[in-house]
C-alpha positions in Angstrom: -29.4 -26.9 -44.0 -26.5 -24.1 -44.4 -27.5 -22.4 -41.2 -27.2 -25.6 -39.1 -23.9 -25.9 -40.8 -22.8 -22.2 -40.3 -23.2 -22.7 -37.0 -21.4 -26.8 -36.6 -18.4 -25.2 -38.2 -17.9 -22.1 -35.8 -18.6 -24.7 -32.5 -15.5 -26.5 -34.2 -13.9 -23.4 -34.4 -14.2 -22.3 -30.8 -13.3 -25.7 -29.9 -10.6 -26.2 -31.7 -9.2 -22.2 -30.4 -6.0 -22.7 -28.0 -7.0 -21.9 -24.6 -5.9 -18.6 -23.2 -2.8 -19.4 -21.3 -2.9 -19.5 -17.2 -0.8 -18.3 -14.4 -0.7 -19.1 -11.0 0.6 -16.2 -8.4 1.8 -16.9 -5.5 4.4 -15.7 -3.0 7.1 -17.9 -2.0 8.9 -18.2 1.5 12.3 -19.7 2.7 12.7 -19.7 6.3 15.3 -17.0 7.4 14.8 -15.0 4.4 15.0 -11.1 4.5 13.6 -9.2 2.0 15.2 -5.5 2.1 12.4 -2.8 0.3 13.0 0.7 0.2 9.5 2.7 0.1 9.5 6.4 -0.9 6.2 8.3 -0.5 6.0 11.6 -2.3 2.8 14.2 -1.7 1.9 17.8 -2.9 -0.9 19.4 -1.2 -2.8 22.3 -1.4 -5.4 24.3 0.4 -7.5 27.0 -0.5 -7.9 29.9 1.8 -10.3 32.4 1.2 -9.0 32.1 -2.8 -5.4 31.7 -2.2 -3.4 28.3 -2.6 -0.9 27.3 0.1 1.1 24.5 -1.2 3.0 21.6 1.0 5.3 19.2 -0.3 6.1 16.3 1.9 8.9 13.8 0.9 9.1 10.6 3.1 11.7 7.4 3.0 11.5 4.3 5.0 13.5 1.4 4.9 12.2 -2.1 5.6 12.8 -5.7 5.7 10.1 -8.7 5.6 11.6 -11.3 7.3 10.8 -15.5 7.0 10.7 -16.8 10.4 9.3 -19.8 9.6 7.6 -22.2 6.9 4.5 -24.0 7.5 3.2 -27.5 6.0 0.4 -25.5 4.5 2.9 -23.0 2.6 1.9 -20.0 4.7 4.9 -18.7 6.6 5.3 -16.4 9.9 7.1 -13.4 9.0 8.2 -10.2 10.1 7.8 -6.6 9.1 10.5 -4.8 10.0 11.5 -0.9 9.6 15.0 0.1 10.3 15.1 3.8 9.3 12.9 6.8 8.5 13.3 10.1 7.2 11.5 13.0 6.2 11.1 16.6 4.5 8.2 19.0 4.6 8.5 22.4 2.4 5.7 24.3 3.7 4.8 28.2 4.1 6.5 27.8 7.5 9.9 26.8 5.5 12.0 23.8 5.3 12.3 20.8 7.7 14.0 17.9 7.6 13.6 14.7 10.5 15.7 12.0 10.6 14.6 8.5 12.4 18.2 8.4 13.4 19.1 11.4 14.7 19.7 11.1 18.2 19.0 15.2 19.1 15.9 16.3 19.0 14.9 19.0 16.1 14.9 22.5 17.5 11.9 24.4 15.0 8.4 23.9 16.3 7.2 21.7 13.2 10.6 19.2 13.6 9.6 18.7 17.5 5.9 18.0 16.2 7.1 15.3 13.5 9.9 13.7 15.4 8.2 11.8 17.6 6.2 10.1 14.6 9.3 9.3 12.9 11.1 8.0 15.3 8.4 5.3 15.5 8.3 4.5 12.6 11.9 3.7 12.1 11.6 1.6 14.7 8.0 -0.6 13.9 7.8 -3.8 13.9 4.9 -6.1 13.0 4.2 -9.9 12.7 1.7 -12.3 11.3 0.9 -15.5 9.3 1.3 -14.8 5.3 -0.5 -17.1 3.1 0.8 -17.5 -0.7 -1.7 -15.9 -1.6 -0.5 -12.8 0.1 -3.7 -12.7 2.1 -2.5 -11.2 6.3 -3.6 -13.4 9.3 -3.2 -13.3 13.4 -1.0 -9.8 13.1 0.2 -8.5 16.0 2.4 -5.1 16.7 5.5 -5.3 18.7 5.2 -4.1 22.2 7.7 -1.3 21.6 5.8 -0.1 18.4 2.5 0.1 20.1 4.2 2.0 22.8 5.6 4.2 20.7 2.9 4.9 18.6 0.7 5.6 21.8 3.3 8.3 22.9 3.0 10.8 19.9 0.8 13.3 20.6 -2.9 13.3 18.9 -1.8 9.8 17.4 -5.1 8.4 17.8 -6.9 10.4 15.3 -4.7 8.6 13.0 -5.2 5.3 13.7 -6.2 2.0 15.6 -3.2 1.2 17.0 -5.6 -1.3 19.2 -6.5 -2.7 16.6 -3.6 -4.9 14.6 -5.5 -5.8 11.2 -5.1 -2.3 10.3 -1.3 -2.6 9.7 -2.2 -5.7 7.1 -1.6 -3.3 4.4 2.2 -2.5 5.3 3.0 -5.9 5.0 1.0 -6.9 2.2 -1.6 -4.7 0.1 -1.7 -7.4 -2.5 -3.8 -10.6 -2.5 -4.0 -12.9 -4.9 -6.9 -15.0 -6.3 -7.6 -18.1 -5.3 -6.9 -20.0 -8.9 -4.9 -19.6 -12.1 -5.3 -16.5 -14.4 -5.6 -15.5 -17.9 -4.4 -12.2 -19.0 -6.8 -9.4 -18.6 -8.2 -11.1 -15.4 -9.1 -8.5 -12.5 -10.2 -8.9 -9.0 -10.8 -6.7 -6.1 -9.7 -6.2 -2.6 -11.2 -3.8 0.0 -9.7 -2.3 2.8 -10.5 -0.1 5.7 -9.1 2.2 8.2 -9.7 4.6 10.9 -9.5 8.7 10.1 -9.4 11.7 11.9 -12.4 12.3 9.9 -14.2 8.7 9.6 -14.0 5.2 8.4 -12.0 5.1 4.8 -13.1 2.4 2.8 -10.3 1.9 -0.2 -11.1 -1.0 -3.0 -8.2 -1.6 -4.9 -9.1 -3.0 -8.7 -6.1 -5.2 -9.9 -5.9 -6.6 -13.7 -2.7 -8.9 -14.5 -1.3 -7.9 -17.4 1.1 -10.8 -18.4 4.8 -11.4 -18.5 6.9 -8.9 -18.8 10.8 -8.8 -20.1 12.9 -7.6 -17.4 17.0 -7.8 -16.8 17.2 -11.1 -19.0 14.0 -13.1 -17.6 10.1 -12.0 -17.3 8.3 -10.4 -14.6 4.6 -10.7 -14.0 2.7 -7.3 -14.5 -0.2 -6.4 -12.9 -2.5 -2.5 -13.2 -4.4 -1.4 -10.3 -7.0 1.5 -9.7 -8.0 2.1 -6.6 -11.1 4.3 -5.3 -11.8 5.4 -1.7 -14.8 7.3 0.4 -15.0 8.1 3.7 -18.0 7.0 6.3 -18.5 10.2 8.3 -18.2 9.8 12.1 -20.6 11.8 13.5 -18.4 12.5 16.8 -15.3 14.0 14.6 -14.4 17.2 15.7 -13.1 18.5 12.2 -16.1 17.6 9.3 -14.8 17.2 6.2 -16.4 15.3 2.5 -14.3 14.0 0.1 -15.4 15.4 -3.2 -13.1 12.5 -5.2 -10.5 10.3 -4.9 -9.1 7.8 -7.0 -5.4 6.0 -8.1 -3.6 4.0 -10.9 -0.3 2.2 -10.3 1.2 -0.8 -11.1 3.2 -3.8 -10.0 5.8 -6.3 -11.4 6.0 -9.6 -8.9 8.7 -11.7 -9.9 6.8 -15.2 -9.8 9.5 -17.5 -10.0 10.4 -16.7 -6.8 7.4 -15.0 -5.7 7.8 -11.9 -4.3 7.1 -8.6 -5.0 9.8 -6.4 -7.1 8.5 -3.1 -7.3 5.2 -1.3 -6.9 3.8 2.6 -8.1 1.0 4.1 -7.2 -0.3 7.5 -7.6 -3.2 8.8 -5.8 -5.3 12.1 -6.0 -7.6 13.5 -3.6 -9.9 16.8 -3.1 -11.3 17.0 -0.2 -14.0 19.6 1.8 -12.6 20.3 4.9 -14.6 23.1 7.3 -15.2 25.0 3.8 -11.5 24.9 2.4 -10.6 22.3 -0.2 -7.8 20.8 -0.5 -6.4 19.0 -3.2 -4.0 16.1 -2.6 -1.3 14.1 -5.0 0.6 11.1 -3.4 2.8 9.1 -5.4 4.4 5.6 -3.7 6.7 3.6 -4.9 8.1 0.2 -3.2 11.7 -1.2 -4.6 13.0 -4.6 -4.0 16.7 -3.6 -3.0 19.5 -5.8 -4.7 
């Protein structure tokens, strides 16, 4: 009798306990809206050659805008991602090099000549598609101007599949929300793949909703990220590589009231074996909405 009473009382307590707060995270669109973002990617790479570490530091910056061309009845939107400027600085064994997409004159040094076509192509990139309120991208189209510029870069076919528009999904939206509402602590995953010089790269991002965080007198939704990556080797690849370790951590601040990403930071570490050499790489990518 006492045991039955104890279980009955426990059931009452569970049923009476307040349910965890639920939040539905969604992007919002308004025709004619332009959201300017600044992207910065810092990379430190170390290659061990015959016991000697050779370090290279790269800093790439881009200015881009997410433009809402039209809003559909179902809440999705016709959007365009337009990159207006790109710049890269490289500090390597060969010296320091800086290439800017807005420079009219071509670099005089050998490394700058190699980087210039890619930076100029990135500095004028245009990608369009349909973005759902969850952040999922569909019907992606890359402008002919962009495709022509990318394909003209020497060796560009080894770094991405420009014939497949889905390769550009992560440029527009890399954060896709679940269909339903979420309580604090809820996790979900997204997978993406891309072509690399060594084979097919598969990235899995695990997101955790951390709840609302105070910011500038208001609140932003905080989301933490953990990522893992693997490479499915291409037997036809001219360069053989093995991915020994690859992981990442980061955070995203999302304005759920206005339906947009305010800031995101992701730091990834990777160790690879390439033709008998060990490559260690640390890369931090930051995206911020300009005020």
